Gaussian input, Z-matrix of N, CA and C with variables (Angstrom, degrees):
# hf/3-21g

backbone

0 1
 N
 C     1     B1
 C     2     B2     1     A1
 N     3     B3     2     A2     1     D1
 C     4     B4     3     A3     2     D2
 C     5     B5     4     A4     3     D3
 N     6     B6     5     A5     4     D4
 C     7     B7     6     A6     5     D5
 C     8     B8     7     A7     6     D6
 N     9     B9     8     A8     7     D7
 C    10    B10     9     A9     8     D8
 C    11    B11    10    A10     9     D9
 N    12    B12    11    A11    10    D10
 C    13    B13    12    A12    11    D11
 C    14    B14    13    A13    12    D12
 N    15    B15    14    A14    13    D13
 C    16    B16    15    A15    14    D14
 C    17    B17    16    A16    15    D15
 N    18    B18    17    A17    16    D16
 C    19    B19    18    A18    17    D17
 C    20    B20    19    A19    18    D18
 N    21    B21    20    A20    19    D19
 C    22    B22    21    A21    20    D20
 C    23    B23    22    A22    21    D21
 N    24    B24    23    A23    22    D22
 C    25    B25    24    A24    23    D23
 C    26    B26    25    A25    24    D24
 N    27    B27    26    A26    25    D25
 C    28    B28    27    A27    26    D26
 C    29    B29    28    A28    27    D27
 N    30    B30    29    A29    28    D28
 C    31    B31    30    A30    29    D29
 C    32    B32    31    A31    30    D30
 N    33    B33    32    A32    31    D31
 C    34    B34    33    A33    32    D32
 C    35    B35    34    A34    33    D33
 N    36    B36    35    A35    34    D34
 C    37    B37    36    A36    35    D35
 C    38    B38    37    A37    36    D36
 N    39    B39    38    A38    37    D37
 C    40    B40    39    A39    38    D38
 C    41    B41    40    A40    39    D39
 N    42    B42    41    A41    40    D40
 C    43    B43    42    A42    41    D41
 C    44    B44    43    A43    42    D42
 N    45    B45    44    A44    43    D43
 C    46    B46    45    A45    44    D44
 C    47    B47    46    A46    45    D45
 N    48    B48    47    A47    46    D46
 C    49    B49    48    A48    47    D47
 C    50    B50    49    A49    48    D48
 N    51    B51    50    A50    49    D49
 C    52    B52    51    A51    50    D50
 C    53    B53    52    A52    51    D51
 N    54    B54    53    A53    52    D52
 C    55    B55    54    A54    53    D53
 C    56    B56    55    A55    54    D54
 N    57    B57    56    A56    55    D55
 C    58    B58    57    A57    56    D56
 C    59    B59    58    A58    57    D57
 N    60    B60    59    A59    58    D58
 C    61    B61    60    A60    59    D59
 C    62    B62    61    A61    60    D60
 N    63    B63    62    A62    61    D61
 C    64    B64    63    A63    62    D62
 C    65    B65    64    A64    63    D63
 N    66    B66    65    A65    64    D64
 C    67    B67    66    A66    65    D65
 C    68    B68    67    A67    66    D66
 N    69    B69    68    A68    67    D67
 C    70    B70    69    A69    68    D68
 C    71    B71    70    A70    69    D69
 N    72    B72    71    A71    70    D70
 C    73    B73    72    A72    71    D71
 C    74    B74    73    A73    72    D72
 N    75    B75    74    A74    73    D73
 C    76    B76    75    A75    74    D74
 C    77    B77    76    A76    75    D75
 N    78    B78    77    A77    76    D76
 C    79    B79    78    A78    77    D77
 C    80    B80    79    A79    78    D78
 N    81    B81    80    A80    79    D79
 C    82    B82    81    A81    80    D80
 C    83    B83    82    A82    81    D81
 N    84    B84    83    A83    82    D82
 C    85    B85    84    A84    83    D83
 C    86    B86    85    A85    84    D84
 N    87    B87    86    A86    85    D85
 C    88    B88    87    A87    86    D86
 C    89    B89    88    A88    87    D87
 N    90    B90    89    A89    88    D88
 C    91    B91    90    A90    89    D89
 C    92    B92    91    A91    90    D90
 N    93    B93    92    A92    91    D91
 C    94    B94    93    A93    92    D92
 C    95    B95    94    A94    93    D93
 N    96    B96    95    A95    94    D94
 C    97    B97    96    A96    95    D95
 C    98    B98    97    A97    96    D96
 N    99    B99    98    A98    97    D97
 C   100   B100    99    A99    98    D98
 C   101   B101   100   A100    99    D99
 N   102   B102   101   A101   100   D100
 C   103   B103   102   A102   101   D101
 C   104   B104   103   A103   102   D102
 N   105   B105   104   A104   103   D103
 C   106   B106   105   A105   104   D104
 C   107   B107   106   A106   105   D105
 N   108   B108   107   A107   106   D106
 C   109   B109   108   A108   107   D107
 C   110   B110   109   A109   108   D108
 N   111   B111   110   A110   109   D109
 C   112   B112   111   A111   110   D110
 C   113   B113   112   A112   111   D111
 N   114   B114   113   A113   112   D112
 C   115   B115   114   A114   113   D113
 C   116   B116   115   A115   114   D114
 N   117   B117   116   A116   115   D115
 C   118   B118   117   A117   116   D116
 C   119   B119   118   A118   117   D117
 N   120   B120   119   A119   118   D118
 C   121   B121   120   A120   119   D119
 C   122   B122   121   A121   120   D120
 N   123   B123   122   A122   121   D121
 C   124   B124   123   A123   122   D122
 C   125   B125   124   A124   123   D123
 N   126   B126   125   A125   124   D124
 C   127   B127   126   A126   125   D125
 C   128   B128   127   A127   126   D126
 N   129   B129   128   A128   127   D127
 C   130   B130   129   A129   128   D128
 C   131   B131   130   A130   129   D129
 N   132   B132   131   A131   130   D130
 C   133   B133   132   A132   131   D131
 C   134   B134   133   A133   132   D132
 N   135   B135   134   A134   133   D133
 C   136   B136   135   A135   134   D134
 C   137   B137   136   A136   135   D135
 N   138   B138   137   A137   136   D136
 C   139   B139   138   A138   137   D137
 C   140   B140   139   A139   138   D138
 N   141   B141   140   A140   139   D139
 C   142   B142   141   A141   140   D140
 C   143   B143   142   A142   141   D141
 N   144   B144   143   A143   142   D142
 C   145   B145   144   A144   143   D143
 C   146   B146   145   A145   144   D144
 N   147   B147   146   A146   145   D145
 C   148   B148   147   A147   146   D146
 C   149   B149   148   A148   147   D147
 N   150   B150   149   A149   148   D148
 C   151   B151   150   A150   149   D149
 C   152   B152   151   A151   150   D150
 N   153   B153   152   A152   151   D151
 C   154   B154   153   A153   152   D152
 C   155   B155   154   A154   153   D153
 N   156   B156   155   A155   154   D154
 C   157   B157   156   A156   155   D155
 C   158   B158   157   A157   156   D156
 N   159   B159   158   A158   157   D157
 C   160   B160   159   A159   158   D158
 C   161   B161   160   A160   159   D159
 N   162   B162   161   A161   160   D160
 C   163   B163   162   A162   161   D161
 C   164   B164   163   A163   162   D162
 N   165   B165   164   A164   163   D163
 C   166   B166   165   A165   164   D164
 C   167   B167   166   A166   165   D165
 N   168   B168   167   A167   166   D166
 C   169   B169   168   A168   167   D167
 C   170   B170   169   A169   168   D168
 N   171   B171   170   A170   169   D169
 C   172   B172   171   A171   170   D170
 C   173   B173   172   A172   171   D171
 N   174   B174   173   A173   172   D172
 C   175   B175   174   A174   173   D173
 C   176   B176   175   A175   174   D174
 N   177   B177   176   A176   175   D175
 C   178   B178   177   A177   176   D176
 C   179   B179   178   A178   177   D177
 N   180   B180   179   A179   178   D178
 C   181   B181   180   A180   179   D179
 C   182   B182   181   A181   180   D180
 N   183   B183   182   A182   181   D181
 C   184   B184   183   A183   182   D182
 C   185   B185   184   A184   183   D183
 N   186   B186   185   A185   184   D184
 C   187   B187   186   A186   185   D185
 C   188   B188   187   A187   186   D186
 N   189   B189   188   A188   187   D187
 C   190   B190   189   A189   188   D188
 C   191   B191   190   A190   189   D189
 N   192   B192   191   A191   190   D190
 C   193   B193   192   A192   191   D191
 C   194   B194   193   A193   192   D192
 N   195   B195   194   A194   193   D193
 C   196   B196   195   A195   194   D194
 C   197   B197   196   A196   195   D195
 N   198   B198   197   A197   196   D196
 C   199   B199   198   A198   197   D197
 C   200   B200   199   A199   198   D198
 N   201   B201   200   A200   199   D199
 C   202   B202   201   A201   200   D200
 C   203   B203   202   A202   201   D201
 N   204   B204   203   A203   202   D202
 C   205   B205   204   A204   203   D203
 C   206   B206   205   A205   204   D204
 N   207   B207   206   A206   205   D205
 C   208   B208   207   A207   206   D206
 C   209   B209   208   A208   207   D207
 N   210   B210   209   A209   208   D208
 C   211   B211   210   A210   209   D209
 C   212   B212   211   A211   210   D210
 N   213   B213   212   A212   211   D211
 C   214   B214   213   A213   212   D212
 C   215   B215   214   A214   213   D213
 N   216   B216   215   A215   214   D214
 C   217   B217   216   A216   215   D215
 C   218   B218   217   A217   216   D216
 N   219   B219   218   A218   217   D217
 C   220   B220   219   A219   218   D218
 C   221   B221   220   A220   219   D219
 N   222   B222   221   A221   220   D220
 C   223   B223   222   A222   221   D221
 C   224   B224   223   A223   222   D222
 N   225   B225   224   A224   223   D223
 C   226   B226   225   A225   224   D224
 C   227   B227   226   A226   225   D225
 N   228   B228   227   A227   226   D226
 C   229   B229   228   A228   227   D227
 C   230   B230   229   A229   228   D228
 N   231   B231   230   A230   229   D229
 C   232   B232   231   A231   230   D230
 C   233   B233   232   A232   231   D231
 N   234   B234   233   A233   232   D232
 C   235   B235   234   A234   233   D233
 C   236   B236   235   A235   234   D234
 N   237   B237   236   A236   235   D235
 C   238   B238   237   A237   236   D236
 C   239   B239   238   A238   237   D237
 N   240   B240   239   A239   238   D238
 C   241   B241   240   A240   239   D239
 C   242   B242   241   A241   240   D240
 N   243   B243   242   A242   241   D241
 C   244   B244   243   A243   242   D242
 C   245   B245   244   A244   243   D243
 N   246   B246   245   A245   244   D244
 C   247   B247   246   A246   245   D245
 C   248   B248   247   A247   246   D246
 N   249   B249   248   A248   247   D247
 C   250   B250   249   A249   248   D248
 C   251   B251   250   A250   249   D249
 N   252   B252   251   A251   250   D250
 C   253   B253   252   A252   251   D251
 C   254   B254   253   A253   252   D252
 N   255   B255   254   A254   253   D253
 C   256   B256   255   A255   254   D254
 C   257   B257   256   A256   255   D255
 N   258   B258   257   A257   256   D256
 C   259   B259   258   A258   257   D257
 C   260   B260   259   A259   258   D258
 N   261   B261   260   A260   259   D259
 C   262   B262   261   A261   260   D260
 C   263   B263   262   A262   261   D261
 N   264   B264   263   A263   262   D262
 C   265   B265   264   A264   263   D263
 C   266   B266   265   A265   264   D264

   B1=1.4473
   B2=1.5245
   B3=1.2981
   B4=1.4498
   B5=1.5157
   B6=1.2868
   B7=1.4556
   B8=1.5184
   B9=1.3008
   B10=1.4535
   B11=1.5159
   B12=1.3009
   B13=1.4469
   B14=1.5144
   B15=1.2991
   B16=1.4552
   B17=1.5105
   B18=1.2839
   B19=1.4559
   B20=1.5204
   B21=1.3015
   B22=1.4492
   B23=1.5213
   B24=1.3072
   B25=1.4550
   B26=1.5114
   B27=1.2854
   B28=1.4541
   B29=1.5226
   B30=1.3363
   B31=1.4557
   B32=1.5219
   B33=1.3160
   B34=1.4570
   B35=1.5317
   B36=1.3369
   B37=1.4630
   B38=1.5230
   B39=1.3319
   B40=1.4555
   B41=1.5253
   B42=1.3288
   B43=1.4596
   B44=1.5206
   B45=1.3294
   B46=1.4593
   B47=1.5155
   B48=1.3078
   B49=1.4586
   B50=1.5240
   B51=1.3179
   B52=1.4434
   B53=1.5223
   B54=1.3214
   B55=1.4564
   B56=1.5272
   B57=1.3330
   B58=1.4637
   B59=1.5306
   B60=1.3213
   B61=1.4599
   B62=1.5192
   B63=1.3227
   B64=1.4606
   B65=1.5290
   B66=1.3273
   B67=1.4620
   B68=1.5123
   B69=1.3136
   B70=1.4632
   B71=1.5184
   B72=1.3307
   B73=1.4627
   B74=1.5175
   B75=1.3153
   B76=1.4528
   B77=1.5195
   B78=1.3318
   B79=1.4544
   B80=1.5189
   B81=1.3285
   B82=1.4598
   B83=1.5254
   B84=1.3039
   B85=1.4563
   B86=1.5274
   B87=1.3387
   B88=1.4560
   B89=1.5254
   B90=1.3202
   B91=1.4548
   B92=1.5218
   B93=1.3255
   B94=1.4657
   B95=1.5195
   B96=1.3227
   B97=1.4571
   B98=1.5226
   B99=1.3120
   B100=1.4643
   B101=1.5275
   B102=1.3278
   B103=1.4678
   B104=1.5320
   B105=1.3326
   B106=1.4679
   B107=1.5207
   B108=1.3278
   B109=1.4612
   B110=1.5291
   B111=1.3178
   B112=1.4677
   B113=1.5250
   B114=1.3245
   B115=1.4676
   B116=1.5269
   B117=1.3106
   B118=1.4662
   B119=1.5197
   B120=1.3194
   B121=1.4599
   B122=1.5243
   B123=1.3191
   B124=1.4717
   B125=1.5260
   B126=1.3288
   B127=1.4720
   B128=1.5236
   B129=1.3255
   B130=1.4620
   B131=1.5194
   B132=1.3183
   B133=1.4665
   B134=1.5232
   B135=1.3186
   B136=1.4600
   B137=1.5356
   B138=1.3263
   B139=1.4640
   B140=1.5229
   B141=1.3192
   B142=1.4671
   B143=1.5231
   B144=1.3140
   B145=1.4541
   B146=1.5199
   B147=1.3233
   B148=1.4675
   B149=1.5182
   B150=1.3194
   B151=1.4641
   B152=1.5213
   B153=1.3073
   B154=1.4548
   B155=1.5257
   B156=1.3120
   B157=1.4606
   B158=1.5243
   B159=1.3083
   B160=1.4697
   B161=1.5321
   B162=1.3026
   B163=1.4689
   B164=1.5272
   B165=1.3044
   B166=1.4626
   B167=1.5243
   B168=1.3360
   B169=1.4617
   B170=1.5250
   B171=1.3152
   B172=1.4599
   B173=1.5257
   B174=1.3213
   B175=1.4542
   B176=1.5185
   B177=1.3293
   B178=1.4609
   B179=1.5243
   B180=1.3243
   B181=1.4554
   B182=1.5212
   B183=1.3195
   B184=1.4560
   B185=1.5120
   B186=1.3354
   B187=1.4505
   B188=1.5059
   B189=1.3166
   B190=1.4565
   B191=1.5254
   B192=1.3188
   B193=1.4519
   B194=1.5183
   B195=1.3254
   B196=1.4630
   B197=1.5301
   B198=1.3090
   B199=1.4598
   B200=1.5257
   B201=1.3283
   B202=1.4692
   B203=1.5234
   B204=1.3234
   B205=1.4609
   B206=1.5271
   B207=1.3082
   B208=1.4574
   B209=1.5302
   B210=1.3050
   B211=1.4659
   B212=1.5226
   B213=1.3069
   B214=1.4701
   B215=1.5298
   B216=1.3206
   B217=1.4650
   B218=1.5320
   B219=1.3163
   B220=1.4704
   B221=1.5199
   B222=1.3276
   B223=1.4653
   B224=1.5244
   B225=1.3065
   B226=1.4686
   B227=1.5231
   B228=1.3190
   B229=1.4657
   B230=1.5287
   B231=1.3327
   B232=1.4646
   B233=1.5315
   B234=1.3425
   B235=1.4617
   B236=1.5144
   B237=1.3287
   B238=1.4609
   B239=1.5222
   B240=1.3071
   B241=1.4528
   B242=1.5209
   B243=1.3217
   B244=1.4561
   B245=1.5270
   B246=1.3313
   B247=1.4572
   B248=1.5073
   B249=1.3120
   B250=1.4632
   B251=1.5260
   B252=1.3245
   B253=1.4703
   B254=1.5270
   B255=1.3134
   B256=1.4605
   B257=1.5151
   B258=1.3169
   B259=1.4533
   B260=1.5280
   B261=1.3160
   B262=1.4662
   B263=1.5200
   B264=1.3191
   B265=1.4697
   B266=1.4943
   A1=109.04
   A2=116.44
   A3=122.48
   A4=109.18
   A5=115.76
   A6=119.51
   A7=108.43
   A8=116.55
   A9=122.52
   A10=107.27
   A11=116.82
   A12=117.77
   A13=110.46
   A14=114.37
   A15=121.66
   A16=107.89
   A17=115.84
   A18=120.57
   A19=106.58
   A20=115.51
   A21=120.49
   A22=105.71
   A23=115.20
   A24=119.29
   A25=108.78
   A26=116.49
   A27=120.34
   A28=106.54
   A29=117.58
   A30=120.27
   A31=112.68
   A32=116.95
   A33=121.15
   A34=109.11
   A35=117.54
   A36=119.62
   A37=113.47
   A38=118.36
   A39=120.08
   A40=111.73
   A41=116.31
   A42=119.12
   A43=111.73
   A44=116.12
   A45=120.90
   A46=112.52
   A47=116.63
   A48=120.42
   A49=112.04
   A50=116.72
   A51=120.05
   A52=113.20
   A53=116.93
   A54=120.08
   A55=109.80
   A56=117.77
   A57=120.29
   A58=112.07
   A59=116.00
   A60=123.39
   A61=108.10
   A62=116.42
   A63=120.25
   A64=108.60
   A65=115.07
   A66=121.96
   A67=108.23
   A68=117.00
   A69=122.82
   A70=106.75
   A71=116.38
   A72=119.70
   A73=109.81
   A74=114.39
   A75=119.82
   A76=108.66
   A77=114.89
   A78=122.73
   A79=109.32
   A80=115.99
   A81=121.48
   A82=107.93
   A83=117.20
   A84=120.23
   A85=108.72
   A86=114.48
   A87=121.07
   A88=108.70
   A89=115.39
   A90=121.37
   A91=107.54
   A92=116.16
   A93=120.52
   A94=111.50
   A95=115.19
   A96=120.87
   A97=107.60
   A98=115.94
   A99=121.12
   A100=111.09
   A101=116.23
   A102=121.14
   A103=111.33
   A104=116.93
   A105=120.27
   A106=111.38
   A107=116.61
   A108=120.09
   A109=110.71
   A110=116.28
   A111=120.41
   A112=110.64
   A113=117.07
   A114=121.08
   A115=111.32
   A116=117.03
   A117=120.75
   A118=110.23
   A119=117.10
   A120=120.25
   A121=111.42
   A122=117.76
   A123=120.79
   A124=110.52
   A125=116.17
   A126=120.21
   A127=111.04
   A128=116.90
   A129=120.16
   A130=111.29
   A131=115.85
   A132=119.13
   A133=110.62
   A134=115.93
   A135=120.30
   A136=110.51
   A137=117.25
   A138=121.73
   A139=112.14
   A140=116.77
   A141=119.10
   A142=111.47
   A143=117.60
   A144=121.03
   A145=113.30
   A146=116.64
   A147=121.04
   A148=112.96
   A149=116.71
   A150=120.77
   A151=107.71
   A152=115.65
   A153=121.56
   A154=109.49
   A155=114.90
   A156=120.83
   A157=107.89
   A158=117.11
   A159=123.10
   A160=112.58
   A161=116.34
   A162=120.74
   A163=113.82
   A164=117.81
   A165=119.96
   A166=112.89
   A167=117.18
   A168=119.96
   A169=113.75
   A170=117.87
   A171=120.48
   A172=112.90
   A173=113.63
   A174=121.63
   A175=106.62
   A176=117.23
   A177=121.68
   A178=111.14
   A179=115.08
   A180=123.05
   A181=107.25
   A182=116.12
   A183=121.10
   A184=109.32
   A185=115.41
   A186=118.40
   A187=112.93
   A188=113.19
   A189=120.76
   A190=107.81
   A191=114.82
   A192=122.54
   A193=106.53
   A194=117.07
   A195=120.29
   A196=109.88
   A197=115.08
   A198=119.96
   A199=109.52
   A200=117.14
   A201=123.10
   A202=108.18
   A203=116.65
   A204=121.73
   A205=108.07
   A206=116.27
   A207=121.84
   A208=109.45
   A209=117.65
   A210=123.32
   A211=112.41
   A212=115.22
   A213=122.04
   A214=111.89
   A215=116.72
   A216=120.09
   A217=111.89
   A218=116.99
   A219=120.26
   A220=109.90
   A221=117.19
   A222=119.86
   A223=111.02
   A224=115.47
   A225=119.05
   A226=110.81
   A227=117.15
   A228=119.99
   A229=111.69
   A230=116.52
   A231=121.51
   A232=111.75
   A233=117.05
   A234=120.86
   A235=114.99
   A236=117.42
   A237=120.67
   A238=110.34
   A239=115.61
   A240=122.47
   A241=106.61
   A242=117.35
   A243=121.13
   A244=109.70
   A245=115.36
   A246=121.84
   A247=109.78
   A248=115.82
   A249=120.93
   A250=108.03
   A251=116.70
   A252=120.17
   A253=112.46
   A254=116.97
   A255=120.41
   A256=113.63
   A257=117.59
   A258=121.73
   A259=113.08
   A260=116.27
   A261=119.84
   A262=113.07
   A263=117.35
   A264=120.47
   A265=111.03
   D1=132.55
   D2=178.02
   D3=-109.90
   D4=147.80
   D5=178.05
   D6=-141.75
   D7=121.30
   D8=175.29
   D9=-105.64
   D10=136.72
   D11=175.06
   D12=-146.86
   D13=155.61
   D14=172.34
   D15=-124.63
   D16=136.26
   D17=175.15
   D18=-115.04
   D19=121.39
   D20=176.27
   D21=-96.20
   D22=105.58
   D23=-171.12
   D24=-162.60
   D25=145.83
   D26=174.08
   D27=-82.00
   D28=97.91
   D29=-173.27
   D30=-78.85
   D31=-1.76
   D32=173.64
   D33=-124.70
   D34=65.47
   D35=-173.37
   D36=-63.33
   D37=-20.87
   D38=-179.34
   D39=-68.35
   D40=-23.52
   D41=-179.67
   D42=-69.00
   D43=-31.48
   D44=-177.65
   D45=51.47
   D46=34.51
   D47=-177.17
   D48=-79.37
   D49=-20.23
   D50=-177.27
   D51=78.40
   D52=-0.72
   D53=179.21
   D54=-79.60
   D55=139.04
   D56=-179.68
   D57=-77.06
   D58=138.53
   D59=177.23
   D60=-123.25
   D61=147.67
   D62=177.94
   D63=-139.20
   D64=136.62
   D65=176.39
   D66=-112.45
   D67=123.89
   D68=174.17
   D69=-113.89
   D70=125.75
   D71=-177.05
   D72=-143.10
   D73=162.15
   D74=178.30
   D75=-135.23
   D76=139.00
   D77=176.13
   D78=-98.84
   D79=139.03
   D80=175.20
   D81=-137.16
   D82=123.97
   D83=176.70
   D84=-92.52
   D85=66.93
   D86=178.97
   D87=-160.38
   D88=168.01
   D89=173.97
   D90=-85.36
   D91=126.46
   D92=-175.44
   D93=-108.01
   D94=128.56
   D95=169.95
   D96=-73.44
   D97=159.69
   D98=-179.00
   D99=-54.64
   D100=-47.26
   D101=-177.86
   D102=-60.81
   D103=-42.34
   D104=-179.61
   D105=-65.92
   D106=-43.12
   D107=178.93
   D108=-64.32
   D109=-38.77
   D110=178.54
   D111=-62.46
   D112=-42.09
   D113=178.02
   D114=-64.32
   D115=-40.74
   D116=178.99
   D117=-61.75
   D118=-44.02
   D119=179.48
   D120=-64.83
   D121=-37.39
   D122=176.60
   D123=-63.64
   D124=-40.84
   D125=177.79
   D126=-66.19
   D127=-35.78
   D128=177.31
   D129=-61.53
   D130=-43.35
   D131=178.58
   D132=-59.06
   D133=-40.41
   D134=178.69
   D135=-66.03
   D136=-46.96
   D137=-179.32
   D138=-61.96
   D139=-33.96
   D140=-176.78
   D141=-63.33
   D142=-22.50
   D143=177.25
   D144=-65.21
   D145=-19.31
   D146=178.46
   D147=-81.71
   D148=-12.02
   D149=178.80
   D150=-85.09
   D151=107.90
   D152=-177.48
   D153=-88.51
   D154=89.69
   D155=-179.65
   D156=-157.42
   D157=112.28
   D158=177.51
   D159=45.80
   D160=44.49
   D161=-173.03
   D162=-56.64
   D163=-35.12
   D164=-176.43
   D165=-88.51
   D166=-11.05
   D167=-172.68
   D168=-116.56
   D169=-19.17
   D170=-169.53
   D171=-77.57
   D172=153.43
   D173=170.13
   D174=-99.59
   D175=127.43
   D176=-175.19
   D177=-104.54
   D178=140.25
   D179=174.37
   D180=-126.63
   D181=144.74
   D182=-178.26
   D183=-128.31
   D184=141.95
   D185=-178.15
   D186=-148.90
   D187=166.38
   D188=177.50
   D189=-141.28
   D190=137.73
   D191=177.63
   D192=-126.46
   D193=126.42
   D194=-175.91
   D195=-147.07
   D196=171.11
   D197=176.85
   D198=-61.43
   D199=-43.44
   D200=178.22
   D201=-151.92
   D202=134.11
   D203=178.33
   D204=-122.30
   D205=118.70
   D206=176.39
   D207=-68.38
   D208=133.69
   D209=179.04
   D210=58.31
   D211=40.67
   D212=-179.40
   D213=-54.22
   D214=-40.40
   D215=-178.15
   D216=-64.04
   D217=-29.87
   D218=177.29
   D219=-63.85
   D220=-42.94
   D221=178.40
   D222=-63.62
   D223=-41.28
   D224=178.37
   D225=-61.47
   D226=-41.23
   D227=-179.91
   D228=-68.10
   D229=-20.10
   D230=177.24
   D231=-87.43
   D232=1.00
   D233=177.11
   D234=95.66
   D235=5.32
   D236=177.93
   D237=-90.02
   D238=158.02
   D239=172.20
   D240=-92.39
   D241=126.42
   D242=-177.25
   D243=-141.95
   D244=121.58
   D245=177.94
   D246=-133.01
   D247=143.99
   D248=169.73
   D249=-137.48
   D250=-179.14
   D251=-175.19
   D252=-57.99
   D253=-29.49
   D254=179.14
   D255=-60.64
   D256=-22.61
   D257=178.97
   D258=-78.54
   D259=-12.11
   D260=-174.04
   D261=-114.07
   D262=15.75
   D263=177.91
   D264=-87.14

């Protein structure tokens, strides 16, 4: 089962900047190879263009949550949000 979602939310409320932030993420209940996770994130970026909300002003964040993500730390270092079951033990 796949689930795509967007959260329109100021994820840094302490800044009080008033700038709009949006998080687009996808859940996968499977073990993801690096290449597969990279493709999913690329598709998320494309899908986020369909969300008509402060398109010219918003700061976008992209993430993936899965049972297991290969090289998860690499995605994090690239600025993506990445969580798998290992983060919740």
